[in-house]
N, C-alpha and C positions, 0 to 999 in steps of 0.2 A: 483753607478755613480761618476766619478772624478770630483771633483771642478774646474771650470777654475782659474786660478791665474790671479790676476789683472794686469796689465801692471802698469809699473812705469809711471809718468807722463810724456808724451813726448816719452816714449819708443815705440820702433816697434818690431816686432817679432824678426828681427836679434840681437837687443840689448838685449832683454829678454832671447835670447838663450845663448848669447855670458855671460852675468851674471850669468845665470842658470849653465853654464858649467866652471865658475870661470875661464875663458880665461882672458889673459892681453890684453886691447885694450884701444885706445883714441880716443873718439868720436870727430870730426870736423865738425861744421855746418856753413853754409855760406848762402848768400841771393841767391836762386835761381831767374834767369832770364828766363822768359817763354819762350822769344824771342830767347834764347840760339840754334844754331842747333846743338850744341853736348853738352851732360850732363857731360861727362867724361872729355872733354875739359876744360868746364866751370869748373868742380871741381878742376882740375890741377892748373890751373890760380889762382882761389878764394884763393886756400890752400897755393899756392905758392910752389908746388910740381910737381916734374919732371913727365912729362906724361909716361915715364916709368914706374914708382910707382903708378901711380892711374890705377886699373883695371874696365874694366866693365864688367857687368854680361850681357851675351846674351843667348837667349834660341833658339835652334833648334832642329829639328825634325830629328833623326836619324833612320833610318829605321822605320819612323812612331811614333818613342817614343821620348817625350820630354826630352832634354838633355842641361844640363848647361853648357855654356862654360865661363870661367873668362881669359880676355885677356886684356893685355896693351891698354889704351885709344889710344897710340901713334901707334898701329898697329891695323891689320884688322883681322878678324877670317878666318883661312883656313878651311873650311867646309870638304874637303878631308882627312885632319890632324884629324879633329875632329872625323870623322866617323871612321878611323882606331883606334882612342886611345879608342874607347868604343868597337871596334871588330864589327862595323857596315859596310854597303856598302856605303850607301848614307846618305847625310845631306844636309838639306835646313833650312834656317831660318823660324822660326815657327811664325804662323799669331800674331800679336801683343796682339789680344784679348785673344787667346789661352796661350800665355806666362803668360799673366795677371792671367788669371783662374787658370793656374797651379801650379804658385808660390804664389799668393796672394798678389802681389805687382803691382802697376802702371808703366808703362814704363817711364824709366828715374829714377826709385827708386827701380829696382829689385835687391835684394841682393842675394847672393849666400847662405846666412846664414837665418834659421828661415821661410823657405818655408812653403807653405800649406801641401807640401807632399815632402819628400826626392826625388828629382831626382838625377841621374847620373851626375857626375860634372867633368868637366876636368879643371885643372889650368895649364896656359901656363907654360913653363919650366922656362922662364924667371923671373919668381917671386923668383926662388931659388937664384938670384944674389942680392935680396935686403934684408936687415935686417927686415923692415916692409913694408907692401903695403897697400894701401888704396884701399876699395871696398865700394858700396853703404850700409848704414845702414837701407834700407829700405824705403828711402824717398828722393824726389828730395831736395836737399840742407843739405844732412846729409850722411857724410862719416865715415868709421870706419877704424883705423889704427890697422894692427895687423900682427904678425908674419906669414910669408907664411906657415910655419909647422903647425901653429894654424889653420888657414883656412882649409888647407888639411883635418887635423884632425877632425875637425868638421863636414866638408862636405863629408868625406871619398871620396876626390877627387882623381883623377888619376892626374900625373904631366905629361905633355907630350908638345912637341913643335907645338902648335895649332895656334901660330899667326904668321901672315907674316906683313912684313914693307909696 
C-alpha cells in the first residue's frame, strides 16, 4: 500500500501537484471577503492583476460527464463552445455540490490542479496571450500564477475559445 505524502504546512492539493511536477509558479494570497459576490473579480482586485489574466475554474456537465472549464473572470463560459471543444453535444453548469465532490475543492476555491480525479479540462484560448495567468490554488484567498503552457501540460487541457465577453 502506498504511503500518503504529508502536505506542506498550508499546502493544497494544487500546490502539492505543482511542487511534485517541478513546475515554476508563484503563490499569491489575499484576505478573502465572504460577502464578495465574485471570487474571481475579488482575486483580480486584491492582487492588482487585470481580470483578463485571472481565470476562474468552472465545472460543467458535458453529455452528463463532469468537465472543467478555465475562463477569464472578465468573461463568461460559452457552454456550446465547451461542449464542442470536447466533442460533446450539450453542456450545462454542474450542480455546485457535485462540482465540489468531483474536484475535492469548495466552491470559490476550485482549482484546475490537484483535483480528486482528473477531469477533462478546457482552457480558454485567450490564456495564450499572456506570459502568466492566475488560477485558484485550491482555497478561497489563494491564487497560483503560472505559464498557460504549464497549466495545459499539468491538466492535459485542450486550448479552445470557450469564453465570451
